[in-house]
N, C-alpha and C positions, 0 to 999 in steps of 0.2 A: 082638694088633696092636702090636711092640717100637715102640718111639722111632721108630728107624730110618726101619722102613715108615710112619708115620703121619706123619714129615716130608713136604714136597711136594719137589724134585728137577727144575722145570722147565730147559728150554735158555732160551739167551735167547732162539734164536728163537722157540719157544712163548710165552714173555713179551711178546716185540714183539708176535707176531700177536693176542694175547691183549686189550692195550691198543689195540690198533685196532681189533681189532672192536668193545670192550663199551664203548671209551670215545671213541672219531672221534679219539684224537691221532696223530698221523704221528711217529714215535720217531727220534730223531737219534742220541740215545747212552742206548746202556741198561748199567747193570753190577751185578751181585749186591752186597749187604751183610751184612756179619752178623748172623748169629741162631739164634737156638736151637731154638724147636723147629717154626719156621714158616717162611715164604719170603721175602724183601723185594729186591726191583729200585729202585735209584735208575735213573729216568726222567726224559729231556730231550727234548720235544715239540717239531720245527720248528716248529710253534705261539708259542711262549716259554716254557711254566711247565713248572718243574720238579715232579714226584710222588715219590712212592714208592708202586709198586704191592706190594701185601701178599695172598700165597697163605696162608691157614691151612693148618696143620696137620690130617690125617684124623678126629683126634681131633673137635677144636674146631669143625669145618666141620659135624658132624651137631649141633651146637647152637646151631641159629638162633634161639632165642630171647636166647640170653645174647652173642650176636654184634650183634643189631639193638641190644639195650641198651649195649652197650662204643659202637657206633655213635654212639647217640642224645648219649651221655655228652658224647662228643669234642664236639659240633656246639653242646650245650647248654653247657659249660664259654665254649667260645673266643665265643659270641653274651653271653654276659656277661663279658667282657672279659680271659679268662684262654688264655694261646697254646698250645691243644691244636693237633693233627694234625686236622682234616676230611676226612670222604669227602669225594672227586667224585661225581658222580651219571653212571650211565650213559647211553647215549643214549638208552638208554629211561624213564632220570629215577630209576630205582635205586639205592640207596647202597652195596648190592652184591650178589652172583649167585653162582651157585651151579654152578660148571664142569666139565662132564668132561672129565678131564686122562689120561694115561697121560704116567706119572713111571717106568714102570721094573718098577711090581708090574700093570700091568694099569689096564683104564680105571676111576679113581676119579672119589666128587665133592668139589672143592674150594671152599671158599669165598672170594671175591678181590674184593678194596679196593682201591681207588686214592684214597692218601692225598695231601694236601696236604706239601709239600716244606717243614718250616722252617728260617727262616736261622739262623746262630750254629755253634758247636762247640760238643760235649761240657762239660759242666762238668768230667768227667773231665782232658780239657787243660789246664787252665787254673789259676792259683795259687790257692786258696781266701781271698780277705782274710774277715775276722769280720763284714766288714757282708754278702759276700756269702752267709753262711751263713745270717745271720742271714733274707737275701731268703728264701735257701729254707726255712727254718719256717716262713717268715711265707705266702706260695708254699702247701705242703703244707698249713696250716689251713684257709687263707682254700676251696683249690678241695671239700675233705670238707664243709666248711659249707653251700658252693656248691649240693654234691649232697644235702644233705638236703633243696632245695627241688622236686629234679626227682622228675618223675612218667611214669610209662611202666606199659604194661599186662605188661610182662614182671620187673618189679620182682625180682620170689621167682627168677626163677632166677639171682642175686646171691647167693644162701643158700649154692651152694658147699659145702653139709656135709664131702666125703672129696678139695675140690680140694689138693693137697698143698704149694703156696706159700701157701696162707692162712696167718696167724701163730695161728690159734687153733687148725692141722693138727697143731702142734709134736709131740704123743703119737703119732703114725703117723711121726715117724722112725725110732720102735724097727725096725719091721722091715726098713729099709735099713742098720743099725749093720754089719752084715758087710763095709760098702765100707770102711770104718775100719779090719779089722783090721790088728795092728800101727802102729797111728800109734796113738802115746800122747793126742791129744785123744780117742779114744772115750771114756773114762771123764768129762775133762769136759763130754761129750755127753750118755753116758748121765744126770750130774750135774743140766745143766739141765732134761735132761726131769724126773726127777723135780721137780725145784724146778716146773718150770711147771701140772706136773697137781697139786702139791697146793698154791699160792699161788695162779698163775692163772686154771685151771677155775674155781675154787668161788668166785671172786670175780665173775665177767665180768657180772654183776648191778649190778657197782657200778659200773660205764666206762659213757660213754653212746657210746648208737648210733651210728653212722652207713655211708656207705660212701666203703672204702677203694680208692685208686687202687692200694696194692695193689704197686708195685715202682716207686718216687720211686728212682731210681736215680742213679750217677753217668753214667751212659752214656742214661738217657732224659730227661734235665735236659741244654737246649741253650742258650748263654750267649750275647753279641755285646758288643763293646766297648763303655761306658758314658764316653766321658770320658777321659782319658791314661793313665788306672791302676786303674779297678773295671770290673766288666760289669754286665750287666741280663740277668732270663731269658727268653728268646727263644722256648722252643718245651718243651712238654711232651709227651713221645713215649708208644707203649705202652699201654696202658689193657686188655692179654692179660690181666691178673691182678688184675682189680677184682673185689671179693667185699664180700659187708657183712658190717662188722667194727665198728671199734671207733677213736674218734678217737686212744688214745694207741699203739693198735699201725701206725697210718699216722709218729706221730711217731718211734718206734720203730724200723721200716724206713728213714726215713728220714735219723736219727744215724747205724747201721748204715753205712748206702752213703756215706755221706759222711765217714766217716771211713777208706775206701780211700785209698792210699796220699797223706795228709795226713803232714805235716812233722813237726806236733805232735795226733794222732787222739785223744785224750781231751780238749784242749779243744774240742774240733771242738764235741760236744755243747750245750756251754755257749751258745756263737752260734746255736745252729737251734734249743734250746728258748728260749730268748728271742724268735726270730721268730715261733718258734711259740703262747708264753705271749702275745702282744701281741693275736692275736686270740681264740684259746680258750686259758682259763688251767687249768694239770690240776687236778682235784681232789687229793686226801688218797691215794685207793686207786688212782689212777693216776699218782702220783708215785711212789707205795709199791713200782710192780711196774718202771718202768720201764728200771732196769738187768737185771733178768730178762729182757724184750720183748729188749734189744736182744744180747745173749747168744745170744737163741731164736731171732735172725734167723739170728747170725752159725753157729749150730749147721745151721740149714735151708740158707741157700745151702754149707754144706763137704760136707753127704752128700749135698744133691742134687745137686753137681757130680759129685763121684766118680763118683757113682749115674749119671747120663748119659753121662759121657765112658762109663762101660765098655756105654753104646748105640749111642755113634759118639765112635767112636775118631778118627776126621781132625779131630773140631771142636773138639779138644780144648782148642785155644790159644783157643778164646772160651770156650767152657765155664768153665775156670779161670782168664776173667780175673777175676773175683770171690772165689772161693773161696782164689787162691794166698795172695795177703795177705789174706784175712780171716781164713784161718787162726793167721795169728802177730798180724791182733788179738783175736780171741778170746782165747788164753794171753793177749796183755797184758794183757784185762779183766778176766780170770779171777783171774789172778795178783796185780791191783792190787786186786781186792775191792771190793766194794758201797759199805761207807763212805765209801772214797778218792774211788771215782770218783765219788757222787750229790755228795759236796762239791764237786769241782773242777764238774761239771754245773748243780747249780742252786747255789751262790757265784757262779761264773763268770756264770752270765746273769743275776742278778742284781747287776752290776758291772755287765754291757753295756748295763741298761739303766738304769745312773747314769750311766757315760759318755757314753751320746745322750742321756740330757736337759743334762746338763751342755753338750755340745755345742752341746746345740740353742739353750741361752739364752743361750750365746757369739755366736750367730750370730745369733741376734734380736735 
């Protein structure tokens, strides 16, 4: 089954009917939201609430244990003070429903959830101060630390051995490298994959394990104004890439996405790292691979976006929103080199903490 056939393609009318039938809501307005391989609608109900109707792609709809864990995770984090989206029960009290829908490929079963609509704008749309980036790092580390306490009968579903977006799956990119034929970055991607195999894979046991959100990106973090010139995090979206992983993986993914479209991208890692280490400091083995892991995530984004565009050419603008600027940042990181980048990140993080301590001392 191609990505195109797997992705749901409901009409607004179908989405309206499902919202009314499953959740007992009268729709006053509904509009499609951009998405990668699922389908999302912003729903405003006559009863006064705002929601996101999320219809999962066919492939993921068949993995009910995984979707149960993802849904449970959102509620678990929200109950512990993090602003995660949560699932709204159906009229019969279920948090998700498998629905028979015809999207043009015959009647198929798609999993449907109604999620809370969180306030705010994506962090991609605001100017990120070092303090906001610090909060992003701190929130990512807090989230993974909280998830260590989570229990669920289907936690094993998060192993996801061959899930292509897991950071541990970087070697699997080799099968897609032809999508970069003619692109000078293809050689860089090959070298990063080789380094991942020799420097990361043998050391996995020395990294601390956790559950990764796996996609803590500039579109999945919402912020709201907090005073005249600052923001606070108001929403964490999209748990579809969750998997068993490692703390340092989450940090690398977060740094990579926070670099997108920032005026001083190399400095971003310092503030994110400072926030992360305020919750869980890296051990020496984790520090040693951070640069390579950030490169690896840029490679995943680049290769998989190009591959998916071949399947969904009509969705190119959305699919390439990270990969286009990401290609330039991959080049920048690679050419700057590990030593210089690590100096910027690690020295910058230490300096950030020192400055914060000084400021706190003055304020106290």
